[in-house]
BAFI-3210 file (N, C-alpha, C; in Angstrom, 3 decimals, decimal comma, padded with zeros to 6 digits):
// residues 249
n [1|2|3|4|5|6|7|8|9|10|11|12|13|14|15|16|17|18|19|20|21|22|23|24|25|26|27|28|29|30|31|32|33|34|35|36|37|38|39|40|41|42|43|44|45|46|47|48|49|50|51|52|53|54|55|56|57|58|59|60|61|62|63|64|65|66|67|68|69|70|71|72|73|74|75|76|77|78|79|80|81|82|83|84|85|86|87|88|89|90|91|92|93|94|95|96|97|98|99|100|101|102|103|104|105|106|107|108|109|110|111|112|113|114|115|116|117|118|119|120|121|122|123|124|125|126|127|128|129|130|131|132|133|134|135|136|137|138|139|140|141|142|143|144|145|146|147|148|149|150|151|152|153|154|155|156|157|158|159|160|161|162|163|164|165|166|167|168|169|170|171|172|173|174|175|176|177|178|179|180|181|182|183|184|185|186|187|188|189|190|191|192|193|194|195|196|197|198|199|200|201|202|203|204|205|206|207|208|209|210|211|212|213|214|215|216|217|218|219|220|221|222|223|224|225|226|227|228|229|230|231|232|233|234|235|236|237|238|239|240|241|242|243|244|245|246|247|248|249]
n.u [001,112|000,585|002,666|000,696|001,999|002,833|002,944|005,868|005,871|005,572|008,138|007,683|004,559|005,060|006,765|005,153|003,093|004,418|004,884|002,065|001,369|003,212|001,701|-000,545|-003,155|-003,843|-006,283|-007,136|-006,225|-005,010|-003,137|-001,392|-001,810|-005,156|-005,746|-004,018|-004,178|-007,304|-007,516|-005,381|-007,048|-009,463|-008,416|-007,156|-010,023|-010,896|-009,172|-009,683|-011,864|-012,426|-011,379|-013,277|-015,106|-013,812|-014,206|-014,589|-014,437|-017,166|-016,729|-014,253|-014,120|-014,411|-012,545|-010,340|-011,640|-012,940|-011,648|-010,439|-013,045|-013,389|-011,197|-011,180|-012,443|-010,116|-007,997|-009,116|-008,962|-006,496|-005,698|-007,395|-006,486|-003,326|-003,865|-004,893|-002,872|-000,933|-001,877|-002,061|000,762|001,608|000,076|001,275|003,290|003,104|002,731|004,767|005,972|004,302|002,958|001,257|-002,480|-005,036|-008,483|-009,361|-007,667|-008,147|-011,367|-010,860|-009,099|-011,480|-012,814|-011,199|-011,200|-013,632|-014,057|-011,980|-013,535|-015,272|-014,354|-014,033|-016,952|-017,467|-015,150|-015,933|-017,977|-016,876|-015,687|-017,654|-018,907|-016,735|-015,748|-018,080|-019,816|-018,093|-017,995|-019,325|-022,520|-023,784|-025,450|-024,285|-025,140|-026,893|-026,869|-027,457|-026,689|-025,809|-023,831|-022,258|-022,696|-019,831|-018,605|-019,289|-019,187|-016,138|-015,508|-016,778|-015,541|-012,747|-013,393|-013,658|-011,318|-009,920|-010,781|-010,398|-007,758|-007,241|-008,048|-006,053|-004,431|-005,086|-005,198|-002,295|-001,297|-002,619|-001,524|000,637|000,931|-000,195|000,197|001,923|001,508|003,401|006,418|008,839|010,922|011,938|010,387|008,048|009,124|009,270|006,748|005,246|006,711|006,149|003,290|002,998|003,517|001,833|-000,233|000,071|-000,273|-002,937|-003,841|-003,136|-004,448|-007,256|-006,701|-006,900|-009,247|-010,878|-009,638|-011,607|-014,071|-013,509|-011,908|-012,586|-010,786|-008,201|-007,870|-008,590|-006,301|-004,935|-005,484|-004,236|-001,033|-001,005|-001,668|000,048|002,473|001,649|002,610|005,289|006,634|006,383|007,793|010,426|010,738|011,270|013,436|015,296|015,690|016,526|019,280|020,480|022,998|023,663|023,173|025,889|025,756]
n.v [-001,460|002,311|005,182|007,977|010,868|013,446|016,752|019,348|022,167|025,411|027,565|030,090|030,182|029,393|031,508|033,193|032,555|033,049|035,758|036,855|035,633|037,609|039,952|039,917|039,351|036,658|034,323|036,509|037,192|036,096|033,110|034,377|033,000|032,258|034,300|034,868|032,765|033,115|035,671|035,716|033,487|035,208|036,899|035,754|035,096|036,807|038,349|036,006|036,245|038,570|038,492|036,909|039,068|039,452|039,864|037,213|038,256|037,375|035,771|035,499|037,604|040,385|040,421|041,615|044,143|044,016|043,232|045,416|047,110|046,194|047,099|048,869|047,623|045,685|047,761|048,732|045,942|045,192|047,583|047,115|044,487|044,644|046,571|044,830|042,881|044,407|045,522|042,944|042,169|044,026|043,409|040,901|042,069|043,219|040,904|039,808|040,898|040,612|038,783|038,147|038,543|040,375|041,238|043,792|043,975|042,037|042,992|045,078|043,799|042,657|044,339|045,540|043,469|043,335|045,592|044,835|042,550|043,826|044,912|043,171|044,001|046,748|047,443|046,395|048,077|050,939|049,785|049,191|051,858|053,234|055,773|055,988|057,577|059,061|057,774|057,550|058,120|058,393|059,756|061,146|059,269|061,193|062,098|062,701|065,819|066,232|064,969|062,845|059,181|058,095|059,310|059,170|056,222|056,254|057,691|056,246|053,794|054,285|055,642|053,032|052,073|053,810|053,391|050,707|051,161|052,745|051,132|049,370|050,903|051,668|049,038|048,227|050,742|049,493|047,572|048,389|050,163|048,606|047,280|044,194|043,289|043,672|042,084|042,319|045,225|046,356|045,225|046,375|049,513|049,101|048,500|050,974|052,728|052,112|052,042|054,658|055,186|053,893|055,507|058,141|056,764|056,230|058,710|059,659|057,914|058,867|061,902|060,992|059,805|062,045|063,416|062,231|063,119|065,290|065,013|061,350|059,956|060,617|060,249|057,086|056,838|057,368|055,492|053,558|054,031|054,551|051,865|050,352|051,726|050,553|047,302|048,097|049,540|048,128|046,197|047,388|048,292|046,478|045,692|047,468|047,500|044,710|045,251|046,971|047,718|045,760|046,608|047,292|044,775]
n.w [-000,045|-000,882|000,573|001,856|000,234|002,117|002,182|001,863|004,240|003,514|003,006|003,176|003,804|006,517|007,576|007,402|009,318|011,638|011,461|011,773|014,302|016,032|015,402|016,167|014,239|013,677|011,582|010,761|008,737|005,089|003,061|-000,119|-001,880|-002,861|-004,200|-005,884|-007,682|-008,585|-009,452|-011,781|-013,236|-014,091|-015,363|-017,847|-018,421|-019,699|-021,191|-023,070|-023,856|-025,730|-027,821|-028,777|-030,143|-032,739|-036,120|-038,550|-041,662|-044,931|-047,590|-050,507|-052,794|-051,348|-049,103|-048,330|-047,809|-046,262|-044,051|-043,458|-042,820|-040,792|-039,002|-036,249|-034,278|-034,045|-033,357|-030,875|-029,508|-029,235|-027,700|-025,185|-024,664|-024,491|-022,098|-020,251|-020,110|-019,093|-016,463|-015,448|-015,280|-012,991|-011,108|-010,700|-010,361|-007,877|-005,432|-005,603|-003,054|-001,053|001,766|002,618|002,407|003,482|004,320|003,370|000,954|-000,349|-001,334|-002,617|-004,528|-005,838|-006,833|-008,580|-010,539|-011,299|-013,387|-015,308|-015,739|-017,034|-019,790|-021,770|-023,295|-022,773|-024,806|-027,403|-027,144|-028,132|-030,533|-032,190|-032,463|-033,161|-034,938|-036,975|-037,311|-038,947|-041,735|-045,013|-046,380|-043,803|-040,901|-037,618|-034,513|-032,308|-028,819|-025,272|-024,738|-026,973|-027,572|-029,787|-030,531|-030,667|-028,933|-026,466|-026,833|-026,736|-024,288|-022,300|-022,567|-022,115|-019,122|-017,926|-017,997|-016,749|-014,696|-014,008|-013,854|-011,639|-009,536|-009,732|-008,133|-005,495|-004,463|-004,807|-002,949|-000,679|-000,133|000,337|003,118|004,625|007,444|008,435|005,230|003,671|002,640|004,046|004,990|002,926|001,237|001,476|001,082|-002,127|-002,600|-002,271|-003,508|-006,048|-005,899|-005,907|-008,967|-010,113|-009,472|-010,994|-013,714|-013,333|-013,315|-015,868|-017,574|-016,914|-017,461|-020,803|-020,809|-020,749|-022,734|-024,665|-025,085|-026,500|-028,532|-029,708|-031,508|-031,355|-028,398|-028,320|-029,435|-027,532|-025,358|-026,179|-025,895|-023,426|-022,327|-023,242|-022,236|-019,737|-019,808|-019,990|-018,373|-016,168|-016,551|-016,581|-014,427|-013,020|-014,092|-013,802|-011,035|-010,555|-011,776|-009,922|-007,438|-004,777|-001,332|000,931|004,142]
ca.u [-000,077|001,906|002,708|000,866|003,058|002,857|003,017|006,187|005,439|006,263|008,733|006,713|003,693|005,980|007,228|003,473|002,056|004,927|004,398|000,440|001,606|004,171|001,450|-002,025|-003,359|-003,741|-007,229|-007,711|-005,062|-004,973|-001,824|-001,756|-002,412|-006,010|-005,800|-003,232|-005,259|-008,591|-007,047|-005,272|-008,055|-010,622|-007,263|-007,132|-010,776|-010,988|-008,697|-010,081|-013,489|-011,805|-010,641|-014,442|-015,323|-013,458|-015,196|-013,834|-015,187|-017,133|-016,614|-013,178|-013,927|-013,931|-011,820|-010,079|-012,131|-013,779|-010,578|-010,699|-013,654|-013,427|-009,656|-011,980|-012,429|-008,813|-007,620|-009,869|-008,224|-005,293|-005,748|-007,547|-005,421|-002,012|-004,228|-005,689|-001,617|-000,106|-002,291|-002,045|002,208|001,625|-000,992|002,449|004,757|002,882|002,404|006,318|006,708|003,316|003,408|-000,606|-003,545|-006,310|-009,663|-009,064|-007,005|-009,291|-012,342|-009,919|-009,411|-012,886|-013,020|-010,136|-011,263|-014,789|-013,705|-011,543|-014,023|-016,191|-013,783|-014,761|-018,129|-017,140|-014,427|-016,997|-019,147|-015,916|-015,136|-018,875|-019,310|-015,967|-015,689|-019,218|-020,015|-017,246|-018,201|-020,145|-023,939|-024,362|-025,418|-024,224|-026,343|-026,998|-027,287|-027,654|-026,214|-025,116|-022,331|-022,401|-022,563|-019,141|-017,971|-019,779|-018,741|-014,801|-015,476|-017,251|-014,055|-011,675|-014,173|-013,579|-009,892|-009,455|-011,278|-009,530|-006,435|-007,884|-008,143|-004,301|-003,106|-005,186|-004,877|-000,869|-000,942|-002,992|-000,676|002,065|000,915|-001,388|001,226|001,770|001,124|004,981|007,390|009,834|010,929|012,477|009,499|007,180|009,162|008,958|005,027|004,888|007,236|005,277|002,235|003,241|003,895|000,229|-001,186|000,801|-000,584|-004,493|-004,225|-002,676|-005,338|-008,393|-006,839|-007,130|-010,918|-011,698|-010,119|-012,351|-014,954|-013,615|-010,978|-012,772|-009,993|-006,838|-008,322|-008,383|-004,606|-004,364|-005,709|-002,800|-000,098|-001,442|-002,025|001,743|003,180|001,467|002,986|006,653|007,229|006,495|009,365|011,606|011,204|011,805|015,117|016,512|015,609|017,770|020,581|020,772|023,925|023,215|023,327|026,575|024,656]
ca.v [000,224|003,475|005,748|009,171|012,477|014,815|018,148|019,821|023,272|026,307|028,299|031,399|029,995|029,632|032,905|034,315|032,573|033,857|036,994|036,889|035,530|038,608|041,067|039,697|039,570|035,925|034,949|037,863|037,447|035,006|033,294|034,707|031,938|031,955|035,913|034,923|031,469|033,237|036,585|034,943|033,431|036,348|038,040|034,845|034,702|038,511|037,880|035,331|037,404|039,669|037,835|036,642|040,413|039,803|039,168|037,253|038,794|036,606|035,734|035,879|039,170|040,925|039,882|043,151|045,786|043,467|043,902|046,801|047,526|046,071|047,686|049,379|045,797|045,181|048,417|048,118|044,103|045,909|048,407|046,312|043,781|045,327|046,864|043,824|042,338|045,542|045,363|041,490|042,514|044,816|042,856|039,754|042,182|043,407|039,660|039,099|042,208|040,761|037,529|037,802|039,305|040,728|041,263|044,984|043,658|040,951|043,275|046,046|042,954|042,006|045,282|045,285|042,144|043,850|046,520|043,983|041,597|044,439|045,481|043,081|045,080|048,487|047,062|045,931|049,047|051,470|049,233|049,417|053,281|054,415|056,512|055,618|059,268|059,643|057,056|058,310|058,162|058,461|060,234|060,806|059,183|062,631|061,448|063,654|067,347|066,579|064,154|061,663|058,286|057,546|060,321|058,504|054,875|056,370|057,949|054,644|052,728|055,444|055,232|051,733|051,880|054,038|053,248|049,339|051,945|053,313|050,372|048,954|051,921|051,931|047,720|048,191|051,357|049,092|046,479|049,081|050,785|048,208|046,218|042,847|042,114|043,335|040,476|043,137|046,475|046,959|045,136|047,735|050,486|049,035|048,926|052,615|053,484|051,157|053,047|056,214|054,840|053,729|056,895|058,788|056,050|056,188|060,472|059,619|057,213|059,676|062,836|060,314|059,389|063,252|064,132|061,209|063,555|066,371|063,672|060,745|059,100|060,886|059,591|055,890|056,112|057,853|054,377|052,695|053,876|054,039|050,721|049,500|051,573|049,184|046,352|047,832|050,360|047,452|045,695|048,081|048,506|045,052|045,201|048,600|046,702|043,670|045,931|047,909|046,444|045,252|047,815|046,479|044,992]
ca.w [-000,013|-000,959|002,248|001,803|000,740|002,790|001,365|002,897|004,642|002,341|003,767|003,438|004,811|008,201|008,227|007,555|010,155|012,950|011,550|012,273|015,453|016,424|015,518|016,723|013,433|013,215|011,086|009,426|007,061|004,399|002,261|-001,641|-003,005|-003,322|-004,246|-007,740|-009,109|-008,836|-010,456|-012,655|-014,052|-014,298|-016,477|-019,086|-019,204|-020,070|-022,446|-024,118|-024,355|-026,125|-029,836|-029,698|-030,634|-034,069|-037,084|-039,985|-043,249|-044,756|-049,078|-050,631|-052,761|-050,194|-047,402|-047,796|-047,676|-044,709|-043,166|-043,493|-042,569|-039,000|-038,455|-035,536|-033,345|-033,724|-032,875|-029,297|-028,680|-028,786|-026,280|-024,099|-024,885|-023,802|-020,540|-019,214|-019,742|-018,135|-015,258|-014,862|-015,052|-012,314|-010,167|-010,141|-009,484|-005,999|-005,150|-005,195|-002,414|-000,042|002,132|003,650|002,097|004,633|003,676|002,422|-000,123|-001,290|-001,591|-003,700|-005,690|-006,037|-007,738|-009,862|-011,181|-012,012|-013,741|-015,987|-016,521|-017,681|-020,540|-023,229|-023,355|-023,180|-026,290|-028,550|-027,564|-029,171|-031,559|-032,974|-032,578|-033,410|-036,913|-037,737|-038,305|-040,191|-042,713|-045,839|-046,392|-042,587|-040,018|-036,300|-033,900|-031,237|-027,806|-024,378|-024,433|-028,152|-027,800|-030,677|-029,999|-031,087|-028,412|-025,900|-026,312|-026,137|-022,880|-021,341|-022,562|-021,353|-017,924|-017,568|-018,582|-015,593|-013,013|-013,649|-013,574|-009,866|-008,522|-009,383|-007,549|-004,865|-004,265|-004,417|-002,122|000,729|000,533|001,012|003,677|005,889|008,481|008,446|004,140|002,623|003,212|005,009|005,150|001,979|000,361|001,656|000,420|-003,151|-003,287|-001,764|-005,035|-007,592|-006,066|-006,751|-010,305|-010,740|-009,457|-012,264|-014,600|-013,231|-013,602|-017,322|-018,201|-016,674|-018,676|-021,981|-020,839|-020,645|-024,509|-025,795|-025,085|-027,472|-029,662|-029,417|-032,272|-030,403|-027,246|-028,247|-029,690|-026,505|-024,833|-026,308|-025,629|-021,858|-022,487|-023,776|-020,974|-018,484|-020,308|-020,900|-017,427|-014,911|-016,453|-016,972|-013,267|-012,286|-014,565|-012,780|-009,578|-010,563|-012,016|-008,606|-006,643|-003,269|-000,256|001,880|005,305]
c.u [000,922|001,090|001,842|001,457|002,269|003,659|004,396|005,764|006,424|006,982|007,965|005,433|003,824|006,413|005,657|002,954|002,933|004,519|002,942|000,621|001,572|002,762|-000,604|-002,769|-004,238|-005,113|-007,628|-006,945|-004,667|-003,805|-002,795|-002,039|-003,812|-006,194|-005,402|-003,516|-006,798|-008,232|-006,387|-006,198|-009,008|-009,535|-007,699|-008,665|-011,659|-010,332|-008,630|-011,508|-013,161|-012,224|-012,126|-015,265|-014,724|-013,955|-014,462|-014,891|-015,169|-016,980|-014,910|-013,261|-013,755|-013,669|-011,065|-010,286|-013,166|-013,141|-010,515|-011,946|-013,428|-012,063|-010,185|-012,160|-010,806|-008,119|-008,128|-009,293|-007,947|-004,911|-006,311|-006,890|-004,298|-002,409|-004,392|-003,485|-000,636|-000,660|-002,270|000,009|002,079|000,985|000,826|002,876|004,462|002,884|003,841|006,631|005,609|003,323|001,829|-001,185|-005,236|-007,669|-010,029|-008,843|-007,904|-010,699|-011,846|-009,834|-010,165|-013,075|-012,510|-010,813|-013,086|-014,799|-012,838|-012,221|-015,456|-015,690|-013,933|-016,019|-018,032|-016,499|-015,469|-017,756|-018,315|-015,831|-016,197|-018,980|-017,822|-015,785|-016,790|-019,368|-019,299|-017,295|-019,383|-021,221|-024,566|-024,270|-025,463|-025,135|-025,794|-027,400|-027,468|-026,400|-025,319|-023,953|-023,063|-022,164|-020,928|-017,850|-017,938|-019,396|-017,226|-014,735|-015,687|-016,274|-012,974|-012,160|-013,169|-011,873|-009,221|-009,702|-010,730|-007,594|-006,201|-006,973|-007,071|-003,971|-003,511|-005,011|-003,091|-000,605|-001,528|-002,303|000,899|002,209|000,159|000,079|000,559|001,310|002,414|005,422|008,575|009,888|011,407|011,359|008,423|007,626|008,789|007,546|004,911|005,664|006,490|003,956|001,674|003,419|002,474|-000,497|-001,119|-000,009|-002,251|-004,539|-004,104|-004,285|-006,744|-008,160|-006,912|-008,547|-011,285|-011,193|-010,902|-013,631|-015,343|-012,986|-011,194|-011,283|-008,396|-006,659|-008,441|-006,518|-003,622|-003,733|-004,690|-002,125|000,090|-000,528|-000,220|002,371|002,723|001,991|004,615|007,535|007,329|008,138|010,503|012,045|011,887|013,451|015,702|016,651|016,542|019,027|021,417|021,643|023,177|024,125|024,569|025,320|025,651]
c.v [001,423|004,130|006,698|010,039|013,306|016,368|019,244|021,283|024,297|027,220|030,104|031,160|030,356|030,715|033,902|033,910|033,080|035,143|037,826|037,030|037,335|039,718|041,108|039,495|038,041|035,773|035,400|037,998|036,015|034,711|033,784|034,092|031,709|033,662|035,470|033,820|032,837|034,595|036,119|034,280|034,250|036,986|037,272|034,903|036,371|038,809|037,392|035,653|038,292|039,216|037,480|037,814|040,388|039,392|038,389|037,324|037,337|036,132|036,253|037,388|040,219|040,935|041,120|043,833|044,873|043,742|045,123|047,667|047,321|046,044|048,478|048,625|045,939|046,222|048,839|046,898|044,569|046,854|048,121|045,371|043,835|045,755|045,813|043,136|043,495|045,145|043,569|041,637|042,928|044,190|041,195|040,853|042,477|042,069|039,387|040,325|041,662|039,316|037,201|038,362|039,450|041,323|042,649|044,789|042,570|041,730|044,244|044,931|042,408|043,291|045,459|044,406|042,467|044,649|045,747|043,163|042,185|045,415|044,788|044,047|046,163|048,350|047,337|047,172|050,237|050,967|049,153|050,932|053,958|054,717|056,223|057,159|059,459|059,115|057,534|057,612|057,992|059,592|060,554|060,771|060,419|061,652|062,811|065,221|067,020|065,743|063,254|059,947|057,052|057,946|059,439|057,017|055,515|056,317|056,754|054,166|053,492|055,238|053,855|051,926|052,203|053,690|051,247|049,564|052,207|052,217|049,306|049,815|051,760|050,061|047,811|049,500|050,553|048,085|047,057|049,822|049,704|046,978|044,820|042,136|042,487|042,186|040,917|044,646|047,006|046,740|046,329|049,388|050,432|048,943|050,476|052,756|052,869|051,827|053,859|056,307|054,823|054,652|057,412|057,936|056,010|057,851|060,569|059,304|058,176|060,561|062,360|060,565|060,923|064,177|063,280|062,049|065,014|065,608|062,701|059,540|059,584|060,151|057,854|055,344|056,563|056,539|053,607|052,762|054,061|052,719|049,633|050,343|050,738|048,319|047,134|048,649|049,391|046,486|046,021|048,326|047,963|045,235|046,403|047,886|045,912|043,778|046,482|047,051|046,503|046,000|046,646|046,378|044,945]
c.w [000,040|000,344|001,431|001,424|000,759|002,067|002,216|003,067|004,003|003,702|004,262|003,899|006,011|008,318|008,468|008,852|011,934|012,652|011,853|014,047|016,497|016,507|016,013|016,097|012,794|012,876|010,528|008,541|006,326|003,425|000,582|-002,399|-003,724|-004,204|-006,252|-007,942|-008,841|-009,524|-011,251|-013,920|-014,556|-015,829|-017,634|-019,157|-019,921|-021,557|-023,335|-024,663|-025,836|-028,061|-030,065|-030,491|-031,915|-034,435|-037,840|-040,945|-044,192|-046,846|-049,632|-051,383|-052,270|-048,822|-047,078|-047,036|-046,616|-043,785|-042,470|-043,101|-040,729|-037,851|-036,624|-034,124|-033,467|-033,190|-031,109|-028,931|-028,508|-027,677|-024,604|-023,591|-023,629|-022,204|-020,114|-018,763|-019,184|-016,509|-014,621|-014,562|-013,525|-011,009|-009,629|-009,756|-007,896|-005,238|-004,790|-004,208|-001,146|000,547|002,552|002,666|003,429|003,921|002,576|001,402|-001,130|-001,795|-003,064|-004,918|-006,591|-007,585|-008,954|-010,480|-011,859|-013,083|-015,284|-016,778|-017,790|-019,373|-021,770|-023,490|-023,282|-024,581|-026,807|-028,175|-028,087|-030,040|-032,749|-033,394|-033,322|-035,069|-037,540|-038,109|-038,890|-041,453|-043,624|-045,474|-045,148|-041,619|-038,469|-035,643|-032,565|-029,680|-026,675|-024,294|-026,036|-028,412|-028,583|-029,657|-029,876|-030,106|-026,684|-025,609|-025,734|-024,722|-021,957|-021,477|-021,644|-019,657|-017,325|-017,269|-017,111|-014,286|-012,666|-012,884|-012,144|-009,162|-008,466|-008,704|-005,957|-003,937|-003,600|-003,283|-000,777|000,921|000,996|002,111|004,636|006,239|008,171|006,923|003,734|003,827|004,064|004,482|003,392|001,128|000,541|001,309|-001,312|-003,810|-002,727|-002,812|-005,894|-007,378|-006,914|-008,117|-010,966|-010,633|-010,271|-013,405|-014,719|-014,201|-015,052|-018,323|-018,037|-018,062|-020,005|-021,925|-021,025|-022,261|-025,325|-025,678|-026,265|-028,989|-029,684|-029,850|-031,592|-029,369|-027,200|-028,293|-028,468|-025,276|-025,056|-025,922|-024,341|-021,646|-022,460|-022,692|-019,952|-018,630|-019,868|-018,872|-016,238|-015,075|-016,668|-015,450|-012,327|-013,316|-013,900|-011,472|-009,695|-011,130|-010,458|-007,774|-005,457|-001,669|000,817|003,557|006,257]
res [m|d|t|p|v|r|r|k|p|d|s|t|d|a|s|t|a|v|s|l|e|a|t|g|t|r|g|r|l|l|p|t|s|r|l|e|a|f|s|d|g|v|f|a|i|a|i|t|l|l|v|l|e|l|h|v|p|t|g|q|e|v|l|v|k|g|l|e|h|e|w|p|r|y|l|g|y|f|v|s|f|a|f|i|g|g|v|w|i|a|h|s|n|m|t|r|f|i|k|a|v|d|p|g|l|m|r|l|n|l|m|l|l|l|f|v|s|f|l|p|f|t|t|a|i|v|a|t|h|l|f|v|s|s|l|p|f|t|h|p|a|v|t|h|a|g|l|t|a|e|r|v|a|v|v|l|f|g|l|n|l|t|l|a|a|l|m|v|y|l|e|i|r|h|a|g|h|t|q|g|l|a|a|d|d|m|a|e|e|e|l|q|a|f|a|k|e|r|r|a|a|a|l|l|q|a|g|a|a|v|v|g|a|f|l|p|v|t|a|v|v|f|y|l|a|v|s|v|l|y|v|v|e|p|l|w|h|i|r|i|h|i|r|r|p|s|q|p|g]
***
């Protein structure tokens, strides 16, 4: 009869338990594994749903024209894909520096996932209405306050991106300022510095959403630039951190 294999206790779990005993917060903090697993699943599903909005043109004769007609959907896809990818990188970077999760961080993470999971819907809206008013033989659909459907779609998309960016900032800020979550003092400093960068990115995203009310095409290009920044900046931050010489102990 096979002997049951027992899992070796993780050193991270052990250090977390010691920290909880020291701070008197045992029973209120949880390991990070559940947070990471659930979040990764939502990020993966949201990215998968984005591609379902891309339509395949029918008919060989009109393939090229069909692809050209669908290019606003490709633009929306690239914006949302890059944004979700950047959020996932920032989220993964945050979890490198924490050893436990408290109820507040869990709720902030749920709010982040709410706005991330909403992105396929707002992406489809902006892809459908972008440049509609500029097409020949069409009249722009006017909504409240004289705004066209194109501008409303772009602003709604930008608002979704801004709220998700805001939640990234609040989550990292909470992790860096809550006692018992950071792995050590150096990790706490890294989280606080990272939160400042995420705050700047959220403000930049909010500014792009405001631009969308006046220059929708420019705003979508701005969305793409900020989303690419979300992907590149955390990787650059990690690269600089690795190259930084170790301080003498």
